[in-house]
ZAMARGU-4260 file (C-alpha; in steps of 0.2 Angstrom, whole numbers, plus 5000, padded with zeros to 4 digits):
<rodrens>
0) 5601/5350/5583 | 5583/5355/5579 | 5579/5364/5564 | 5574/5383/5569 | 5556/5387/5569
5) 5549/5402/5562 | 5531/5409/5559 | 5528/5420/5543 | 5517/5432/5539 | 5514/5447/5528
10) 5502/5463/5533 | 5504/5477/5518 | 5495/5494/5515 | 5502/5510/5511 | 5489/5522/5516
15) 5486/5539/5511 | 5480/5549/5523 | 5471/5563/5510 | 5461/5550/5503 | 5442/5552/5504
20) 5439/5535/5507 | 5445/5521/5519 | 5452/5504/5517 | 5442/5491/5524 | 5442/5472/5527
25) 5433/5469/5510 | 5449/5476/5502 | 5460/5465/5509 | 5449/5452/5504 | 5448/5455/5485
30) 5464/5468/5481 | 5464/5471/5463 | 5481/5468/5458 | 5488/5457/5472 | 5486/5439/5480
35) 5471/5440/5490 | 5469/5436/5510 | 5474/5419/5514 | 5481/5410/5528 | 5489/5394/5532
40) 5497/5384/5520 | 5487/5391/5507 | 5499/5406/5508 | 5514/5394/5501 | 5501/5387/5487
45) 5496/5406/5482 | 5513/5416/5484 | 5528/5403/5480 | 5537/5407/5463 | 5528/5427/5463
50) 5539/5442/5466 | 5533/5447/5483 | 5543/5448/5498 | 5537/5432/5506 | 5539/5420/5491
55) 5556/5425/5492 | 5560/5422/5510 | 5550/5403/5509 | 5561/5398/5495 | 5579/5404/5504
60) 5575/5399/5522 | 5579/5381/5519 | 5586/5379/5534 | 5570/5383/5545 | 5554/5375/5548
65) 5540/5390/5543 | 5524/5390/5551 | 5513/5401/5537 | 5501/5412/5547 | 5493/5424/5537
70) 5494/5435/5519 | 5485/5452/5519 | 5488/5465/5507 | 5475/5479/5500 | 5478/5491/5485
75) 5486/5508/5491 | 5470/5519/5497 | 5463/5529/5513 | 5465/5526/5530 | 5464/5507/5537
80) 5448/5505/5547 | 5454/5500/5564 | 5440/5487/5565 | 5450/5479/5550 | 5465/5482/5557
85) 5461/5473/5572 | 5453/5459/5563 | 5468/5456/5553 | 5480/5458/5570 | 5470/5447/5579
90) 5471/5434/5565 | 5491/5434/5566 | 5492/5437/5584 | 5482/5419/5584 | 5491/5410/5572
95) 5508/5413/5582 | 5501/5409/5599 | 5494/5389/5591 | 5512/5389/5583 | 5519/5387/5599
100) 5539/5389/5603 | 5546/5399/5591 | 5566/5402/5587 | 5558/5417/5577 | 5545/5429/5566
105) 5547/5434/5548 | 5536/5450/5545 | 5533/5457/5526 | 5527/5472/5529 | 5525/5489/5520
110) 5530/5504/5533 | 5520/5515/5528 | 5502/5509/5536 | 5491/5522/5545 | 5475/5518/5553
115) 5460/5528/5559 | 5468/5525/5576 | 5486/5525/5575 | 5498/5536/5564 | 5510/5520/5564
120) 5501/5504/5560 | 5515/5494/5560 | 5522/5500/5575 | 5505/5497/5583 | 5506/5479/5577
125) 5524/5474/5583 | 5518/5481/5600 | 5505/5469/5602 | 5516/5456/5594 | 5529/5460/5608
130) 5516/5459/5622 | 5513/5440/5616 | 5531/5435/5611 | 5542/5444/5623 | 5556/5455/5620
135) 5569/5445/5616 | 5562/5433/5599 | 5571/5438/5583 | 5558/5447/5574 | 5566/5452/5555
140) 5555/5462/5544 | 5554/5467/5526 | 5547/5484/5520 | 5543/5494/5505 | 5554/5506/5499
145) 5540/5519/5504 | 5540/5516/5521 | 5539/5531/5534 | 5549/5522/5547 | 5547/5529/5564
150) 5560/5527/5579 | 5548/5516/5590 | 5546/5504/5577 | 5565/5502/5574 | 5564/5498/5593
155) 5553/5485/5592 | 5562/5473/5577 | 5576/5464/5577 | 5582/5467/5559 | 5576/5476/5544
160) 5578/5475/5526 | 5569/5487/5511 | 5568/5485/5495 | 5581/5495/5482 | 5572/5497/5467
165) 5558/5508/5461 | 5548/5502/5452 | 5548/5485/5464 | 5556/5472/5455 | 5566/5466/5469
170) 5551/5461/5483 | 5556/5443/5482 | 5575/5447/5483 | 5570/5458/5498 | 5562/5443/5505
175) 5578/5431/5502 | 5590/5446/5510 | 5580/5442/5525 | 5581/5426/5527 | 5599/5427/5523
180) 5599/5441/5538 | 5588/5428/5549 | 5600/5415/5545 | 5615/5425/5553 | 5606/5430/5567
185) 5601/5412/5573 | 5619/5406/5570 | 5625/5420/5581 | 5613/5416/5594 | 5612/5435/5598
190) 5602/5450/5591 | 5613/5464/5582 | 5615/5481/5584 | 5604/5493/5575 | 5607/5511/5569
195) 5592/5521/5562 | 5592/5540/5556 | 5578/5551/5548 | 5584/5562/5535 | 5577/5583/5534
200) 5571/5583/5516 | 5558/5574/5508 | 5557/5568/5489 | 5543/5570/5478 | 5539/5552/5471
205) 5540/5556/5454 | 5558/5559/5460 | 5561/5542/5469 | 5565/5530/5455 | 5579/5519/5455
210) 5579/5519/5435 | 5584/5538/5436 | 5599/5548/5445 | 5602/5550/5461 | 5591/5535/5466
215) 5601/5522/5455 | 5617/5528/5461 | 5611/5528/5480 | 5603/5513/5480 | 5619/5504/5471
220) 5630/5510/5484 | 5620/5500/5499 | 5627/5484/5495 | 5645/5490/5496 | 5642/5496/5514
225) 5641/5479/5519 | 5657/5474/5525 | 5662/5463/5539 | 5651/5467/5554 | 5637/5475/5545
230) 5621/5463/5542 | 5611/5477/5531 | 5610/5494/5526 | 5593/5501/5519 | 5587/5517/5515
235) 5568/5522/5512 | 5563/5535/5502 | 5545/5538/5512 | 5528/5540/5506 | 5524/5559/5504
240) 5505/5558/5505 | 5503/5556/5523 | 5502/5567/5536 | 5511/5560/5549 | 5523/5566/5561
245) 5536/5550/5554 | 5533/5553/5534 | 5550/5555/5525 | 5566/5547/5520 | 5576/5537/5533
250) 5591/5526/5533 | 5592/5510/5545 | 5607/5497/5547 | 5611/5483/5558 | 5624/5472/5562
255) 5637/5466/5575 | 5650/5480/5574 | 5642/5495/5582 | 5653/5507/5575 | 5652/5500/5557
260) 5634/5499/5558 | 5632/5520/5564 | 5646/5522/5551 | 5635/5516/5536 | 5621/5525/5542
265) 5631/5541/5542 | 5638/5538/5526 | 5620/5533/5519 | 5613/5550/5527 | 5629/5561/5520
270) 5624/5554/5502 | 5608/5559/5503 | 5613/5579/5506 | 5624/5578/5493 | 5612/5571/5480
275) 5600/5582/5486 | 5601/5596/5471 | 5598/5580/5459 | 5581/5575/5462 | 5570/5581/5448
280) 5551/5577/5448 | 5550/5578/5429 | 5533/5585/5431 | 5524/5595/5416 | 5509/5604/5416
285) 5496/5593/5408 | 5492/5602/5392 | 5511/5604/5388 | 5512/5585/5389 | 5498/5581/5380
290) 5502/5593/5366 | 5521/5587/5367 | 5515/5570/5364 | 5505/5573/5350 | 5519/5581/5343
295) 5533/5568/5346 | 5520/5554/5341 | 5519/5561/5322 | 5537/5554/5320 | 5540/5543/5335
300) 5543/5522/5330 | 5536/5517/5347 | 5523/5524/5358 | 5524/5539/5369 | 5521/5537/5385
305) 5511/5549/5397 | 5509/5547/5416 | 5496/5552/5426 | 5505/5551/5443 | 5495/5563/5454
310) 5480/5549/5450 | 5490/5535/5455 | 5480/5521/5464 | 5496/5513/5469 | 5499/5529/5480
315) 5479/5530/5486 | 5471/5537/5474 | 5455/5534/5466 | 5459/5532/5449 | 5445/5541/5442
320) 5453/5558/5438 | 5448/5566/5422 | 5461/5581/5419 | 5472/5570/5405 | 5456/5564/5398
325) 5450/5582/5396 | 5465/5588/5389 | 5465/5574/5374 | 5449/5578/5369 | 5451/5598/5371
330) 5465/5595/5359 | 5460/5580/5347 | 5475/5570/5352 | 5472/5551/5349 | 5479/5540/5362
335) 5474/5524/5375 | 5470/5529/5392 | 5469/5517/5406 | 5465/5512/5418 | 5450/5523/5422
340) 5442/5516/5438 | 5422/5518/5433 | 5413/5503/5440 | 5395/5511/5434 | 5402/5513/5416
345) 5409/5498/5416 | 5392/5489/5421 | 5383/5499/5409 | 5395/5493/5393 | 5392/5477/5397
350) 5374/5478/5399 | 5375/5487/5382 | 5387/5473/5373 | 5402/5474/5362 | 5397/5487/5347
355) 5384/5496/5356 | 5384/5516/5357 | 5384/5521/5375 | 5385/5539/5384 | 5396/5537/5400
360) 5399/5546/5415 | 5417/5546/5418 | 5425/5553/5436 | 5415/5567/5448 | 5416/5556/5462
365) 5429/5568/5470 | 5428/5583/5461 | 5437/5594/5472 | 5451/5584/5472 | 5451/5575/5455
370) 5443/5587/5444 | 5423/5588/5437 | 5415/5573/5429 | 5416/5570/5409 | 5400/5564/5401
375) 5406/5555/5383 | 5398/5545/5371 | 5409/5531/5361 | 5408/5512/5357 | 5412/5498/5368
380) 5427/5488/5358 | 5430/5475/5371 | 5423/5467/5387 | 5431/5457/5400 | 5429/5450/5419
385) 5445/5460/5422 | 5454/5441/5425 | 5470/5439/5418 | 5490/5434/5423 | 5501/5449/5425
390) 5516/5446/5415 | 5529/5461/5418 | 5544/5461/5428 | 5535/5467/5445 | 5520/5456/5446
395) 5524/5443/5434 | 5512/5427/5439 | 5499/5438/5451 | 5482/5434/5446 | 5473/5450/5443
400) 5457/5453/5448 | 5449/5470/5443 | 5430/5467/5441 | 5420/5470/5425 | 5430/5480/5413
405) 5429/5490/5395 | 5438/5497/5381 | 5428/5511/5374 | 5430/5518/5358 | 5429/5537/5358
410) 5429/5547/5340 | 5439/5564/5339 | 5433/5578/5329 | 5448/5574/5317 | 5444/5557/5313
415) 5456/5549/5327 | 5451/5538/5342 | 5454/5539/5361 | 5451/5521/5368 | 5447/5523/5386
420) 5450/5506/5396 | 5439/5506/5412 | 5438/5494/5427 | 5428/5490/5444 | 5442/5487/5456
425) 5453/5501/5458 | 5475/5497/5451 | 5488/5505/5444 | 5491/5504/5427 | 5509/5494/5429
430) 5508/5479/5419 | 5503/5479/5400 | 5491/5463/5402 | 5479/5477/5410 | 5477/5483/5391
435) 5483/5467/5383 | 5470/5455/5390 | 5456/5466/5383 | 5462/5468/5365 | 5472/5485/5368
440) 5491/5481/5364 | 5501/5498/5370 | 5515/5495/5358 | 5499/5498/5342 | 5497/5516/5349
445) 5506/5532/5346 | 5501/5538/5364 | 5498/5528/5379 | 5492/5537/5396 | 5493/5526/5411
450) 5488/5530/5429 | 5503/5526/5439 | 5518/5536/5444 | 5533/5525/5443 | 5529/5507/5443
455) 5523/5508/5426 | 5541/5511/5421 | 5547/5493/5423 | 5535/5487/5410 | 5531/5502/5400
460) 5547/5509/5396 | 5556/5496/5386 | 5544/5501/5374 | 5542/5518/5374 | 5551/5530/5361
465) 5547/5544/5377 | 5541/5545/5394 | 5532/5560/5401 | 5525/5564/5418 | 5509/5575/5417
470) 5501/5587/5431 | 5483/5586/5431 | 5472/5584/5447 | 5472/5569/5459 | 5474/5564/5477
475) 5493/5562/5475 | 5500/5579/5472 | 5518/5575/5466 | 5523/5594/5472 | 5524/5594/5491
480) 5522/5612/5494 | 5504/5610/5486 | 5501/5595/5501 | 5490/5601/5515 | 5502/5596/5528
485) 5495/5597/5547 | 5507/5585/5556 | 5525/5581/5549 | 5537/5585/5560 | 5547/5602/5565
490) 5557/5608/5552 | 5556/5595/5538 | 5558/5603/5522 | 5545/5599/5509 | 5556/5593/5495
495) 5573/5596/5488 | 5580/5614/5494 | 5562/5615/5499 | 5554/5626/5512 | 5554/5618/5530
500) 5538/5615/5537 | 5532/5623/5553 | 5520/5612/5564 | 5508/5623/5576 | 5508/5611/5588
505) 5527/5616/5594
</rodrens>
């Protein structure tokens, strides 16, 4: 019997529809902390061994002949330009067509892509693929835990698996699960039944961690529901900063026992309803967070970590909010802070050189969302070209490219210091190598501020005395009632026990 022939491809973007900048072709060519765009066998060379879904699929699908098509990932940001989307789609469709007869297709997608013309980028992609390959070809898809999944998308896929950890330390494992599901479909020689349900309330992104309850318990429950006849049961928490009708939580299951598949979905929906009151956004006012960290650091044996989740580039923010930096300066509290997106400041530091005194303007690019600029004077502590290998549990082995970077020391009135690490390509601070490669070991500081919402927990929480989440200005509002939604579906509640959204178009 001939080995099954499976085409594989990646196309991922997490779209913050409130971000005041678009995501174009260039952002897919040189993403800060993900592999750059590649095609064909370059995918095998670039992704093998990394914690990315397509790597896990490649590793596990040894029963198949794999045809790598294309790999495209950009840092989260604003709407994907239609030109970039169409170009990447066309490259994928051309590769699939050139592959000839196929027995299936595996797609490593995100689930929260919005383009300039489509609220559901993944559904648009699948519609174009189905027009090429037909309705019956098995298409197995893996998605990010933050997917905003639509019924239309679920109709177009044959099976679906979703990350089960946040921070996403199981991306490669999700690809492995997708390969195992694919193997079953190929052996059964028929497509599975599917069941999909959307949930009637949203959860703030800072309440979604699977290192916290109830997320940990909810995701641990999923595997136990994969009984005989049920291939996979999956939960997507959704990506809140997306003003689209299908924003929010959803549950998907597939398998060959239709009643069992539907029952598994209903069980997860019921568990979410029972856990609604347990979700905690963990947020503190910025001055309270900074002062609490200062008090804790006086006695702590390890760093106190302050997260800046509303200016998280991993959720599409620009990474140059000045809120926490302003609070540290106001209260004269020393800290290590990063990574601050400031290409021009980084350029000036490289021009001046290590040891030079520099005056820098930080922030102010988007003052209405991220607060005003701050002009600071400091000394250049270290410089780098922003190229390093990530080492944390989530991103280990990935070659980062953050452009020109600098560590700048700001001297406080009490003789303490704030060290600000700035870079030229946006990326959230999810890996300690962002600091370490430029001579700033986080474990040597009493307070460390990270521009991240949850992913930082994988690499930073193990060294932390305590973790605090501060509310400062940013393009990723974590209090859902503060987000100016206009297009959500009618009645969707903004947070656990939150108010119902009233859509004026209904």
